[in-house]
C-alpha positions as CSV (number, residue, x, y, z in Angstrom):
1,X,3.6,-14.2,16.3
2,X,0.1,-15.5,17.1
3,X,-3.2,-15.2,15.2
4,X,-4.5,-12.8,17.9
5,X,-1.6,-10.4,17.2
6,X,-2.1,-10.3,13.5
7,X,-2.9,-7.1,11.6
8,X,-4.3,-9.0,8.5
9,X,-7.0,-8.2,6.0
10,X,-7.8,-7.2,2.4
11,X,-8.6,-4.4,0.1
12,X,-12.2,-3.9,0.8
13,X,-14.9,-2.6,-1.6
14,X,-16.6,0.7,-0.9
15,X,-19.5,0.0,-3.2
16,X,-22.5,1.8,-1.7
17,X,-20.3,4.3,0.1
18,X,-17.2,4.3,2.4
19,X,-19.3,3.4,5.5
20,X,-20.2,0.1,3.9
21,X,-16.6,-1.1,4.0
22,X,-16.3,-2.0,7.8
23,X,-19.1,-4.6,7.5
24,X,-17.4,-6.3,4.6
25,X,-14.1,-6.3,6.6
26,X,-15.9,-7.8,9.6
27,X,-17.3,-10.5,7.4
28,X,-13.9,-11.9,6.4
29,X,-12.5,-11.6,9.9
30,X,-10.1,-8.8,9.0
31,X,-8.0,-6.9,11.6
32,X,-6.5,-4.6,8.9
33,X,-8.1,-3.2,5.7
34,X,-7.4,-1.0,2.7
35,X,-10.0,1.1,0.8
36,X,-10.4,3.6,-2.0
37,X,-11.9,6.9,-0.7
38,X,-13.0,7.8,-4.2
39,X,-13.1,6.3,-7.7
40,X,-9.5,5.4,-8.3
41,X,-9.7,5.8,-12.1
42,X,-11.3,9.3,-12.1
43,X,-10.0,12.8,-11.4
44,X,-13.2,14.0,-9.9
45,X,-12.6,14.7,-6.2
46,X,-15.0,14.8,-3.3
47,X,-15.0,15.7,0.4
48,X,-15.9,13.3,3.2
49,X,-19.1,14.7,4.9
50,X,-19.2,14.7,8.7
51,X,-22.1,12.1,8.8
52,X,-20.1,9.8,6.5
53,X,-17.0,10.0,8.7
54,X,-19.1,9.3,11.8
55,X,-20.8,6.3,10.1
56,X,-17.4,4.9,9.0
57,X,-15.9,5.2,12.5
58,X,-18.9,3.7,14.1
59,X,-18.7,0.8,11.7
60,X,-15.0,0.3,12.4
61,X,-15.7,0.3,16.2
62,X,-17.9,-2.8,15.5
63,X,-15.0,-4.8,14.0
64,X,-11.6,-6.0,15.0
65,X,-9.9,-3.8,12.5
66,X,-6.9,-1.9,14.1
67,X,-5.0,-0.7,11.0
68,X,-6.6,1.1,8.0
69,X,-5.1,2.5,4.8
70,X,-6.4,4.1,1.7
71,X,-4.8,3.6,-1.7
72,X,-4.7,6.8,-3.8
73,X,-5.8,7.3,-7.4
74,X,-4.1,5.4,-10.2
75,X,-4.1,8.6,-12.2
76,X,-1.7,10.5,-9.9
77,X,1.8,11.1,-11.2
78,X,3.8,13.3,-8.9
79,X,6.9,12.8,-10.9
80,X,5.6,13.9,-14.3
81,X,7.6,16.4,-16.3
82,X,4.4,17.9,-17.6
83,X,3.5,20.8,-15.3
84,X,-0.3,20.5,-15.8
85,X,-0.4,16.8,-15.0
86,X,1.9,17.2,-12.0
87,X,-0.2,20.1,-10.6
88,X,-3.4,18.1,-11.1
89,X,-1.8,15.1,-9.5
90,X,-0.7,17.2,-6.5
91,X,-4.2,18.6,-6.0
92,X,-5.6,15.0,-6.1
93,X,-2.9,13.7,-3.8
94,X,-3.6,16.6,-1.3
95,X,-7.4,15.9,-1.4
96,X,-6.7,12.2,-0.7
97,X,-4.6,13.1,2.3
98,X,-7.4,15.3,3.6
99,X,-10.0,12.6,3.1
100,X,-7.8,10.1,5.0
101,X,-7.5,12.6,7.9
102,X,-11.2,13.2,8.0
103,X,-11.9,9.4,8.2
104,X,-9.2,8.8,10.7
105,X,-7.1,6.5,8.5
106,X,-3.6,5.4,9.6
107,X,-2.0,5.3,6.1
108,X,-2.2,6.4,2.6
109,X,-0.5,4.1,0.1
110,X,0.8,5.7,-3.0
111,X,2.8,4.5,-6.0
112,X,5.9,6.7,-6.8
113,X,5.4,8.4,-10.2
114,X,6.6,7.8,-13.7
115,X,9.5,10.1,-14.6
116,X,8.9,9.9,-18.4
117,X,12.1,11.9,-19.2
118,X,15.1,11.7,-16.8
119,X,15.1,9.4,-13.8
120,X,17.0,11.8,-11.4
121,X,14.7,14.7,-12.4
122,X,11.7,12.5,-11.8
123,X,12.9,11.5,-8.3
124,X,13.3,15.3,-7.5
125,X,9.9,16.2,-8.8
126,X,8.2,13.3,-6.9
127,X,9.9,14.3,-3.6
128,X,9.1,17.9,-4.1
129,X,5.4,17.2,-4.8
130,X,5.1,14.9,-1.8
131,X,6.6,17.6,0.4
132,X,4.1,20.1,-0.9
133,X,1.2,17.7,-0.4
134,X,2.1,16.8,3.1
135,X,2.6,20.4,4.1
136,X,-0.8,21.4,2.6
137,X,-2.6,18.6,4.4
138,X,-1.3,18.2,8.0
139,X,-2.6,15.3,10.0
140,X,-1.7,12.0,11.6
141,X,-2.1,9.9,8.4
142,X,1.3,8.5,7.2
143,X,2.1,8.3,3.5
144,X,3.5,4.9,2.5
145,X,5.4,4.7,-0.8
146,X,4.7,1.4,-2.4
147,X,7.4,-0.7,-4.0
148,X,6.7,-1.1,-7.7
149,X,7.4,-3.7,-10.3
150,X,9.4,-1.2,-12.3
151,X,7.7,-1.4,-15.7
152,X,8.3,1.5,-18.1
153,X,9.5,4.6,-16.4
154,X,7.9,3.8,-13.0
155,X,10.0,4.9,-10.0
156,X,10.3,2.9,-6.8
157,X,11.3,-0.5,-8.1
158,X,14.5,-0.5,-6.0
159,X,15.0,0.1,-2.3
160,X,17.7,2.6,-3.2
161,X,15.4,4.7,-5.4
162,X,12.8,4.8,-2.6
163,X,15.4,5.9,-0.2
164,X,16.5,8.6,-2.6
165,X,12.9,9.9,-2.8
166,X,12.5,9.9,0.9
167,X,15.9,11.6,1.5
168,X,14.8,14.5,-0.8
169,X,11.4,15.0,1.0
170,X,11.4,18.1,3.2
171,X,12.7,17.3,6.7
172,X,9.8,18.9,8.4
173,X,7.4,16.3,6.8
174,X,9.7,13.4,6.2
175,X,8.7,11.7,9.5
176,X,5.2,11.1,8.0
177,X,6.6,8.9,5.2
178,X,7.0,5.1,5.3
179,X,7.0,2.1,3.0
180,X,4.5,-0.4,1.8
181,X,6.2,-3.5,0.4
182,X,4.2,-5.5,-2.2
183,X,5.4,-9.1,-2.5
184,X,4.4,-9.4,-6.1
185,X,6.1,-6.2,-7.0
186,X,9.4,-6.8,-5.3
187,X,9.6,-10.2,-6.9
188,X,8.8,-8.8,-10.4
189,X,11.4,-6.1,-9.8
190,X,14.1,-8.8,-9.2
191,X,14.2,-9.3,-5.4
192,X,14.2,-13.1,-5.0
193,X,12.0,-13.5,-1.8
194,X,11.5,-17.1,-2.8
195,X,15.1,-18.3,-2.6
196,X,16.6,-15.5,-0.5
197,X,13.9,-14.0,1.8
198,X,16.4,-13.2,4.5
199,X,18.8,-11.6,2.1
200,X,16.1,-9.4,0.6
201,X,14.9,-8.3,4.0
202,X,18.4,-7.6,5.2
203,X,18.9,-5.4,2.1
204,X,15.7,-3.6,2.8
205,X,16.8,-3.0,6.4
206,X,20.2,-1.8,5.4
207,X,18.8,0.6,2.7
208,X,15.6,1.9,4.1
209,X,15.3,0.5,7.7
210,X,12.6,-1.9,8.8
211,X,11.2,0.8,11.0
212,X,9.9,2.5,7.8
213,X,8.0,-0.7,6.8
214,X,4.4,-0.1,8.0
215,X,2.4,-2.2,5.6
216,X,2.7,-5.1,3.2
217,X,0.6,-6.1,0.3
218,X,0.6,-9.9,0.2
219,X,0.1,-11.0,-3.3
220,X,1.5,-13.9,-5.3
221,X,2.7,-13.2,-8.9
222,X,1.5,-14.5,-12.2
223,X,4.9,-13.8,-13.7
224,X,8.5,-14.7,-12.8
225,X,11.4,-13.1,-11.1
226,X,12.6,-9.8,-12.6
227,X,9.9,-9.8,-15.3
228,X,8.7,-6.3,-14.2
229,X,5.1,-7.4,-14.8
230,X,2.6,-6.4,-12.1
231,X,0.0,-9.2,-12.2
232,X,-1.3,-10.5,-8.9
233,X,-2.2,-14.2,-8.2
234,X,-3.9,-15.9,-5.3
235,X,-1.7,-16.7,-2.3
236,X,0.6,-19.7,-3.0
237,X,-0.9,-20.2,-6.5
238,X,1.6,-18.2,-8.5
239,X,5.3,-18.0,-9.0
240,X,6.0,-17.2,-5.4
241,X,4.4,-20.3,-3.9
242,X,4.0,-20.8,-0.1
243,X,7.5,-20.2,1.2
244,X,7.7,-16.4,1.1
245,X,4.4,-16.1,2.8
246,X,5.3,-18.6,5.5
247,X,8.4,-16.4,6.1
248,X,6.4,-13.2,6.3
249,X,3.8,-14.7,8.6
250,X,6.4,-16.0,11.1
251,X,8.8,-13.0,11.0
252,X,8.7,-11.5,14.4
253,X,10.1,-8.3,13.1
254,X,6.9,-7.8,11.1
255,X,4.5,-8.5,13.9
256,X,3.2,-4.9,14.0
257,X,3.3,-4.4,10.2
258,X,-0.2,-4.4,8.7
259,X,-0.7,-7.0,6.0
260,X,-3.3,-6.7,3.3
261,X,-4.1,-8.9,0.3
262,X,-5.0,-7.5,-3.1
263,X,-5.5,-10.9,-4.7
264,X,-8.1,-11.7,-7.4
265,X,-11.6,-11.7,-6.0
266,X,-13.2,-14.4,-8.2
267,X,-17.0,-14.6,-8.4
268,X,-17.5,-14.3,-4.6
269,X,-15.2,-11.6,-3.1
270,X,-16.1,-12.4,0.5
271,X,-15.5,-16.1,0.2
272,X,-12.3,-15.7,-1.7
273,X,-10.8,-13.2,0.6
274,X,-11.8,-15.2,3.7
275,X,-10.1,-18.3,2.1
276,X,-6.9,-16.4,1.4
277,X,-6.7,-15.0,4.9
278,X,-7.4,-18.4,6.4
279,X,-4.6,-19.8,4.3
280,X,-2.2,-17.1,5.5
281,X,-3.1,-17.7,9.2
282,X,-2.5,-21.4,8.7
283,X,1.2,-20.7,7.9
284,X,1.9,-19.5,11.4
285,X,4.0,-22.0,13.3
């Protein structure tokens, strides 16, 4: 893998509007990026107006960005046993897919839901809701289920559980579903990518298939292996250290997988993100 081949970037602020994000991505030398298309901690939905979409695409054309994702709202819980919350979540999820399509985004990253009552029932509700959302919002955007740290009743902390969700999604839309692996989350969930990177990736391939891995969130962890705590740290400055990131950056199987950091921004987001991306590029042999 060479620096020129990389799809590497960061979660980019959309303060001032979605069309402001490409300029920020360009400023840090990103070739991949992730955004929010709305306020992630509010239910209020919105549509992307045609002029906004044109401005965003024009902005992207002036960058080196070749892979773009959105992350959906943190309020969404497609696995909830509460009918009203699950229906509201489905409406928000579907609206997110439509915004992604309007903007021309490649991926929508989504956390599997919280089952709250019975795990197996939660898996079924999650899969059924995903099926309904994808059917209601056709398009080219792929849904990427994100690996989770597994706190509380969160689904998606094991590769097997992610496989079970995908297997229950309606066959006619299942091809639009992939995986986003978060390095902090998998470590917190108990996958030791520090001491057994090759074994973890082999397990992922055997369970889900590397062809489903379309994006990675590269984050170090403030907490240790198996703690189930989702707290990101700067690259190589947490419990993971350099080694897992060196493996990722030199793994030829991941050459076409978009890689995005969600590390702390500090007092100067642009400078911090640029520093972290330069650090990751320096790991390439």
